[in-house]
C-alpha positions, 0 to 999 in steps of 0.5 A: 915890357908886357913879358917882364910885367907878367913875370914880375907879378907871377913869379911867386906862383908855385909853378916858379918854385919847382923844377929846373932852369937851363940857361944857354949863354951868358948871364941874364941882363934883365934886372927883373928876370934876374931878381925873379931867379934869385927869389925862386927856389929852383932845384937846379940851375944849369948854365951852358956857355962856351967859355969857363968864366963865371957869370953868376953874380947871384951865386945860384948856378948849380951846374956848368956845361962848357959848350957852344950852343950848337954842340950842346943842341946837337948832343941833346938831339943825338941823345934822344931824351924822352920828353916829360911835359911839366906844368911850368913848361905848359904854363910858360908856352901859354903865357908866351903865346898870349903875350905875343898875340897881344903885343902884335895887336897893340903894335899893328893897331896903332896908325903911327910910327912908334918905337915898338913898331920900328923894332918889330918891322925892322927885325921882321925885314932882316934877311937870313944872311943879315945881322942887326946892330942896335945902339944903346939904352931904350933901343936895346930894350925895344928890340928885346921886348918887341922884336922878332928874334929869328928868321926863316932859314933853308935846312942845312944851309944856314951857318951855325944850324944844328944837324936836325935841320931846324927851320929857324935861325936866331938873328945875330945881334950886337950892341954897345954896353952903356952910353956911347957917342956917335963915333963909338957906335959907328966904330962898333958897328963897322967892327961887328960887320967885319967880324961876322962877315954879314950885311949889317943893319944898324 
């Protein structure tokens, strides 16, 4: 909520009206982020995804790259492209750090079992070889806004890691889109566990 509120207030800043956006993965599910991108005048919007299907309801993608995340990251690493610092990138890094610190303070300062607290401690407790299945509706929003999206991993041993020996690996997460009953949630969670061949917390 804090991140999206900040985006909602600041997206008209000149820092958001220039440069390039690189989007890895399918379309953005956050309504506010999607609206921000529609209103910004980006020079280019590059979408990287492993399939050729179009996920661009707003028709703002200017370039498409069909590749998996691992292959795309490895290609960029091998290319050894020079880094060009930008005001927008520095601004987002500062905002990300400030928001993360504030969220952590608010979550752990309350001596009660809140939804943000559950989302945070649950994702922090996940092991390297585990995965997470979330239900639907508010649970997904809580994990998206307050959960930890990565786990520490041993270099070169985690599945799907890039060849650079990254120290962190993204948590594999799944959930149902729309409203689902208990039977539907259990069936999806079981299928997800079988498909990814990992220990799944639900």
